[in-house]
Backbone as JSON Lines, residues from 0, in Angstrom:
{"i":0,"aa":"M","n":[36.03,-4.91,7.31],"ca":[34.91,-4.77,6.39],"c":[34.49,-3.3,6.39]}
{"i":1,"aa":"G","n":[34.5,-2.67,5.23],"ca":[34.16,-1.26,5.13],"c":[32.67,-1.03,5.07]}
{"i":2,"aa":"N","n":[32.26,0.14,5.5],"ca":[30.85,0.51,5.41],"c":[30.56,1.05,4.02]}
{"i":3,"aa":"C","n":[29.49,0.55,3.43],"ca":[29.14,0.96,2.08],"c":[28.07,2.04,2.04]}
{"i":4,"aa":"H","n":[27.46,2.35,3.15],"ca":[26.45,3.4,3.17],"c":[26.4,4.01,4.56]}
{"i":5,"aa":"P","n":[25.84,5.21,4.67],"ca":[25.85,5.92,5.95],"c":[25.18,5.18,7.09]}
{"i":6,"aa":"G","n":[24.18,4.36,6.81],"ca":[23.47,3.66,7.87],"c":[24.1,2.33,8.25]}
{"i":7,"aa":"A","n":[25.21,1.98,7.64],"ca":[25.83,0.68,7.91],"c":[26.17,0.54,9.38]}
{"i":8,"aa":"G","n":[25.88,-0.62,9.92],"ca":[26.2,-0.9,11.31],"c":[25.12,-0.48,12.28]}
{"i":9,"aa":"K","n":[24.15,0.3,11.82],"ca":[23.04,0.71,12.7],"c":[21.97,-0.37,12.67]}
{"i":10,"aa":"R","n":[21.24,-0.49,13.77],"ca":[20.16,-1.47,13.85],"c":[19.02,-1.05,12.93]}
{"i":11,"aa":"R","n":[18.5,-2.01,12.21],"ca":[17.37,-1.74,11.32],"c":[16.22,-2.63,11.69]}
{"i":12,"aa":"E","n":[15.03,-2.21,11.33],"ca":[13.86,-3.05,11.54],"c":[13.99,-4.29,10.68]}
{"i":13,"aa":"S","n":[13.5,-5.39,11.16],"ca":[13.66,-6.66,10.46],"c":[12.94,-6.68,9.11]}
{"i":14,"aa":"G","n":[11.99,-5.82,8.89],"ca":[11.25,-5.82,7.64],"c":[11.86,-4.95,6.56]}
{"i":15,"aa":"A","n":[13.02,-4.37,6.8],"ca":[13.65,-3.48,5.82],"c":[13.96,-4.22,4.52]}
{"i":16,"aa":"V","n":[13.78,-3.52,3.42],"ca":[14.15,-4.05,2.12],"c":[15.45,-3.37,1.72]}
{"i":17,"aa":"E","n":[16.46,-4.14,1.44],"ca":[17.77,-3.63,1.05],"c":[18.04,-4.02,-0.4]}
{"i":18,"aa":"A","n":[18.81,-3.21,-1.11],"ca":[19.11,-3.52,-2.52],"c":[19.84,-4.85,-2.65]}
{"i":19,"aa":"W","n":[20.69,-5.21,-1.68],"ca":[21.41,-6.47,-1.78],"c":[20.48,-7.68,-1.7]}
{"i":20,"aa":"H","n":[19.23,-7.48,-1.28],"ca":[18.26,-8.58,-1.28],"c":[17.93,-9.01,-2.7]}
{"i":21,"aa":"L","n":[18.1,-8.08,-3.66],"ca":[17.63,-8.32,-5.02],"c":[18.74,-8.43,-6.06]}
{"i":22,"aa":"V","n":[19.93,-7.96,-5.75],"ca":[21.04,-8.01,-6.7],"c":[22.29,-8.51,-5.98]}
{"i":23,"aa":"V","n":[23.25,-8.96,-6.74],"ca":[24.5,-9.45,-6.17],"c":[25.3,-8.25,-5.64]}
{"i":24,"aa":"A","n":[25.81,-8.39,-4.44],"ca":[26.62,-7.34,-3.82],"c":[27.95,-7.95,-3.4]}
{"i":25,"aa":"P","n":[29.04,-7.19,-3.49],"ca":[30.33,-7.73,-3.06],"c":[30.34,-8.06,-1.57]}
{"i":26,"aa":"P","n":[31.19,-9.0,-1.15],"ca":[31.26,-9.4,0.26],"c":[31.58,-8.24,1.21]}
{"i":27,"aa":"S","n":[32.19,-7.17,0.72],"ca":[32.54,-6.04,1.59],"c":[31.33,-5.19,1.97]}
{"i":28,"aa":"C","n":[30.19,-5.39,1.32],"ca":[28.99,-4.62,1.66],"c":[28.37,-5.17,2.93]}
{"i":29,"aa":"P","n":[27.93,-4.3,3.84],"ca":[27.36,-4.78,5.1],"c":[26.05,-5.51,4.89]}
{"i":30,"aa":"R","n":[25.97,-6.71,5.47],"ca":[24.76,-7.53,5.43],"c":[24.69,-8.28,6.74]}
{"i":31,"aa":"P","n":[23.49,-8.42,7.3],"ca":[23.38,-9.18,8.54],"c":[23.79,-10.63,8.34]}
{"i":32,"aa":"Y","n":[24.55,-11.14,9.27],"ca":[24.96,-12.54,9.27],"c":[25.73,-12.94,8.02]}
{"i":33,"aa":"A","n":[26.3,-11.98,7.3],"ca":[27.04,-12.25,6.06],"c":[26.18,-13.02,5.06]}
{"i":34,"aa":"A","n":[24.9,-12.72,5.01],"ca":[23.97,-13.42,4.12],"c":[24.32,-13.15,2.66]}
{"i":35,"aa":"D","n":[24.13,-14.15,1.84],"ca":[24.37,-13.99,0.41],"c":[23.12,-13.52,-0.33]}
{"i":36,"aa":"I","n":[21.96,-13.87,0.19],"ca":[20.71,-13.45,-0.43],"c":[19.76,-12.97,0.65]}
{"i":37,"aa":"G","n":[18.81,-12.17,0.26],"ca":[17.83,-11.67,1.21],"c":[16.62,-12.57,1.29]}
{"i":38,"aa":"P","n":[15.62,-12.15,2.03],"ca":[14.4,-12.93,2.16],"c":[13.64,-13.0,0.84]}
{"i":39,"aa":"P","n":[12.75,-13.96,0.71],"ca":[12.01,-14.13,-0.55],"c":[10.99,-13.01,-0.78]}
{"i":40,"aa":"F","n":[10.62,-12.84,-2.03],"ca":[9.56,-11.91,-2.41],"c":[8.55,-12.69,-3.22]}
{"i":41,"aa":"P","n":[7.27,-12.43,-3.13],"ca":[6.7,-11.42,-2.24],"c":[6.84,-11.8,-0.77]}
{"i":42,"aa":"R","n":[6.79,-10.78,0.08],"ca":[6.9,-11.0,1.52],"c":[5.53,-10.94,2.15]}
{"i":43,"aa":"E","n":[5.25,-11.91,2.99],"ca":[4.03,-11.87,3.78],"c":[4.37,-11.28,5.14]}
{"i":44,"aa":"F","n":[3.44,-10.53,5.7],"ca":[3.68,-9.92,7.01],"c":[2.38,-9.81,7.78]}
{"i":45,"aa":"I","n":[2.5,-9.59,9.08],"ca":[1.35,-9.37,9.95],"c":[1.55,-8.03,10.65]}
{"i":46,"aa":"F","n":[0.45,-7.41,11.09],"ca":[0.57,-6.1,11.74],"c":[-0.55,-5.88,12.74]}
{"i":47,"aa":"S","n":[-0.28,-5.02,13.69],"ca":[-1.27,-4.63,14.69],"c":[-0.78,-3.37,15.4]}
{"i":48,"aa":"P","n":[-1.68,-2.45,15.71],"ca":[-1.29,-1.26,16.48],"c":[-0.92,-1.61,17.92]}
{"i":49,"aa":"D","n":[-1.22,-2.83,18.34],"ca":[-0.89,-3.23,19.71],"c":[0.58,-3.63,19.89]}
{"i":50,"aa":"V","n":[1.3,-3.83,18.77],"ca":[2.72,-4.16,18.88],"c":[3.45,-2.93,19.45]}
{"i":51,"aa":"G","n":[4.19,-3.17,20.51],"ca":[4.87,-2.08,21.2],"c":[4.04,-1.48,22.32]}
{"i":52,"aa":"R","n":[2.78,-1.88,22.39],"ca":[1.9,-1.43,23.48],"c":[1.62,-2.62,24.38]}
{"i":53,"aa":"S","n":[0.5,-3.31,24.11],"ca":[0.16,-4.49,24.93],"c":[0.84,-5.76,24.44]}
{"i":54,"aa":"I","n":[1.41,-5.73,23.23],"ca":[2.17,-6.85,22.68],"c":[3.62,-6.39,22.55]}
{"i":55,"aa":"A","n":[4.54,-7.25,22.98],"ca":[5.96,-6.89,22.96],"c":[6.39,-6.46,21.57]}
{"i":56,"aa":"G","n":[7.14,-5.35,21.5],"ca":[7.66,-4.84,20.24],"c":[9.13,-5.14,20.07]}
{"i":57,"aa":"P","n":[9.77,-4.53,19.07],"ca":[11.17,-4.83,18.76],"c":[12.15,-4.51,19.9]}
{"i":58,"aa":"E","n":[11.8,-3.58,20.77],"ca":[12.69,-3.19,21.87],"c":[12.36,-3.91,23.18]}
{"i":59,"aa":"A","n":[11.44,-4.86,23.13],"ca":[10.98,-5.54,24.35],"c":[12.09,-6.36,25.0]}
{"i":60,"aa":"A","n":[12.0,-6.48,26.31],"ca":[12.98,-7.27,27.07],"c":[12.64,-8.76,27.05]}
{"i":61,"aa":"R","n":[11.43,-9.1,26.63],"ca":[11.04,-10.51,26.58],"c":[10.71,-10.92,25.15]}
{"i":62,"aa":"A","n":[10.77,-12.21,24.91],"ca":[10.46,-12.75,23.58],"c":[8.95,-12.67,23.33]}
{"i":63,"aa":"V","n":[8.59,-12.59,22.09],"ca":[7.18,-12.6,21.7],"c":[6.67,-14.03,21.81]}
{"i":64,"aa":"S","n":[5.5,-14.19,22.38],"ca":[4.93,-15.52,22.55],"c":[4.12,-15.93,21.32]}
{"i":65,"aa":"P","n":[3.86,-17.22,21.15],"ca":[3.0,-17.66,20.06],"c":[1.6,-17.02,20.15]}
{"i":66,"aa":"E","n":[1.12,-16.79,21.36],"ca":[-0.18,-16.13,21.53],"c":[-0.13,-14.69,21.03]}
{"i":67,"aa":"D","n":[0.99,-14.0,21.29],"ca":[1.15,-12.62,20.79],"c":[1.11,-12.62,19.26]}
{"i":68,"aa":"I","n":[1.83,-13.54,18.65],"ca":[1.88,-13.6,17.19],"c":[0.49,-13.86,16.62]}
{"i":69,"aa":"E","n":[-0.24,-14.75,17.24],"ca":[-1.6,-15.04,16.76],"c":[-2.51,-13.82,16.92]}
{"i":70,"aa":"A","n":[-2.35,-13.07,18.0],"ca":[-3.15,-11.85,18.2],"c":[-2.85,-10.83,17.11]}
{"i":71,"aa":"V","n":[-1.59,-10.68,16.74],"ca":[-1.22,-9.75,15.67],"c":[-1.8,-10.24,14.35]}
{"i":72,"aa":"R","n":[-1.67,-11.53,14.08],"ca":[-2.19,-12.12,12.83],"c":[-3.71,-11.9,12.71]}
{"i":73,"aa":"R","n":[-4.42,-12.03,13.84],"ca":[-5.88,-11.83,13.82],"c":[-6.24,-10.4,13.44]}
{"i":74,"aa":"F","n":[-5.39,-9.43,13.83],"ca":[-5.7,-8.03,13.51],"c":[-5.5,-7.76,12.02]}
{"i":75,"aa":"G","n":[-4.32,-8.1,11.48],"ca":[-4.08,-7.79,10.08],"c":[-2.9,-8.52,9.5]}
{"i":76,"aa":"R","n":[-2.96,-8.69,8.19],"ca":[-1.88,-9.35,7.46],"c":[-1.81,-8.72,6.07]}
{"i":77,"aa":"G","n":[-0.68,-8.95,5.42],"ca":[-0.51,-8.38,4.1],"c":[0.55,-9.1,3.29]}
{"i":78,"aa":"I","n":[0.62,-8.69,2.02],"ca":[1.63,-9.2,1.1],"c":[2.28,-7.99,0.44]}
{"i":79,"aa":"F","n":[3.61,-7.94,0.49],"ca":[4.42,-6.87,-0.1],"c":[5.1,-7.44,-1.33]}
{"i":80,"aa":"T","n":[4.82,-6.84,-2.51],"ca":[5.38,-7.32,-3.76],"c":[6.14,-6.2,-4.45]}
{"i":81,"aa":"I","n":[7.37,-6.47,-4.83],"ca":[8.16,-5.49,-5.58],"c":[7.81,-5.65,-7.05]}
{"i":82,"aa":"E","n":[7.38,-4.55,-7.67],"ca":[6.99,-4.56,-9.07],"c":[8.19,-4.27,-9.98]}
{"i":83,"aa":"R","n":[8.95,-3.21,-9.67],"ca":[10.12,-2.81,-10.44],"c":[11.1,-2.12,-9.51]}
{"i":84,"aa":"F","n":[12.38,-2.17,-9.88],"ca":[13.38,-1.45,-9.11],"c":[14.58,-1.13,-9.98]}
{"i":85,"aa":"E","n":[15.32,-0.13,-9.55],"ca":[16.57,0.25,-10.2],"c":[17.57,0.53,-9.09]}
{"i":86,"aa":"V","n":[18.78,0.05,-9.26],"ca":[19.81,0.27,-8.24],"c":[20.93,1.14,-8.79]}
{"i":87,"aa":"S","n":[21.6,1.8,-7.87],"ca":[22.84,2.49,-8.19],"c":[23.92,1.83,-7.35]}
{"i":88,"aa":"R","n":[25.16,2.1,-7.66],"ca":[26.27,1.5,-6.92],"c":[27.2,2.6,-6.45]}
{"i":89,"aa":"D","n":[27.7,2.44,-5.21],"ca":[28.64,3.44,-4.69],"c":[30.06,3.1,-5.13]}
{"i":90,"aa":"D","n":[31.03,3.83,-4.6],"ca":[32.43,3.62,-5.03],"c":[32.99,2.26,-4.62]}
{"i":91,"aa":"K","n":[32.3,1.55,-3.73],"ca":[32.73,0.19,-3.34],"c":[31.88,-0.87,-4.03]}
{"i":92,"aa":"D","n":[31.05,-0.43,-5.0],"ca":[30.17,-1.31,-5.77],"c":[29.01,-1.86,-4.95]}
{"i":93,"aa":"C","n":[28.72,-1.26,-3.81],"ca":[27.58,-1.7,-2.99],"c":[26.29,-1.11,-3.56]}
{"i":94,"aa":"P","n":[25.27,-1.94,-3.72],"ca":[24.03,-1.46,-4.32],"c":[23.14,-0.7,-3.33]}
{"i":95,"aa":"S","n":[22.41,0.27,-3.85],"ca":[21.36,0.94,-3.09],"c":[20.23,1.23,-4.08]}
{"i":96,"aa":"F","n":[19.03,1.4,-3.56],"ca":[17.9,1.63,-4.45],"c":[17.93,3.05,-5.0]}
{"i":97,"aa":"K","n":[17.76,3.14,-6.3],"ca":[17.56,4.42,-6.96],"c":[16.05,4.65,-7.07]}
{"i":98,"aa":"T","n":[15.33,3.62,-7.48],"ca":[13.86,3.64,-7.49],"c":[13.35,2.28,-7.03]}
{"i":99,"aa":"L","n":[12.16,2.28,-6.46],"ca":[11.52,1.05,-6.01],"c":[10.02,1.23,-6.13]}
{"i":100,"aa":"E","n":[9.39,0.41,-6.96],"ca":[7.93,0.42,-7.11],"c":[7.41,-0.87,-6.5]}
{"i":101,"aa":"F","n":[6.38,-0.75,-5.67],"ca":[5.87,-1.92,-4.99],"c":[4.36,-1.86,-4.84]}
{"i":102,"aa":"K","n":[3.8,-3.0,-4.51],"ca":[2.37,-3.12,-4.28],"c":[2.19,-3.8,-2.93]}
{"i":103,"aa":"V","n":[1.23,-3.33,-2.15],"ca":[0.92,-3.93,-0.86],"c":[-0.57,-4.29,-0.83]}
{"i":104,"aa":"H","n":[-0.85,-5.54,-0.51],"ca":[-2.22,-6.01,-0.35],"c":[-2.46,-6.23,1.15]}
{"i":105,"aa":"L","n":[-3.44,-5.53,1.71],"ca":[-3.73,-5.64,3.15],"c":[-5.08,-6.31,3.37]}
{"i":106,"aa":"E","n":[-5.14,-7.11,4.43],"ca":[-6.4,-7.71,4.88],"c":[-6.52,-7.44,6.37]}
{"i":107,"aa":"G","n":[-7.71,-7.12,6.81],"ca":[-7.92,-6.87,8.24],"c":[-7.71,-5.4,8.56]}
{"i":108,"aa":"G","n":[-7.28,-5.15,9.78],"ca":[-7.09,-3.77,10.23],"c":[-8.41,-3.15,10.66]}
{"i":109,"aa":"Y","n":[-8.43,-1.84,10.68],"ca":[-9.64,-1.14,11.1],"c":[-10.63,-1.05,9.97]}
């Protein structure tokens, strides 16, 4: 399987938005778990400055507990909505974003 972009094969944050989430991409384009489609939009998310500090973050050696998740949810939550996008394709026909317009609604926080 060939790499379709410079970051292929590198670990990404789970919340990343990839062009293949929104358009059809050939099977040769890198996708986690060989997924055919990405997560749904709009995306709901939770956030807290304590993630990676007092609450386990992405590099933690232990799993996040239900109590940790609830603590993050109590601090803040949001909805990420893609309004418009345009993709370009590389020489292997793998999509990448040319433009991406989005809206974020936040609740909570400081």
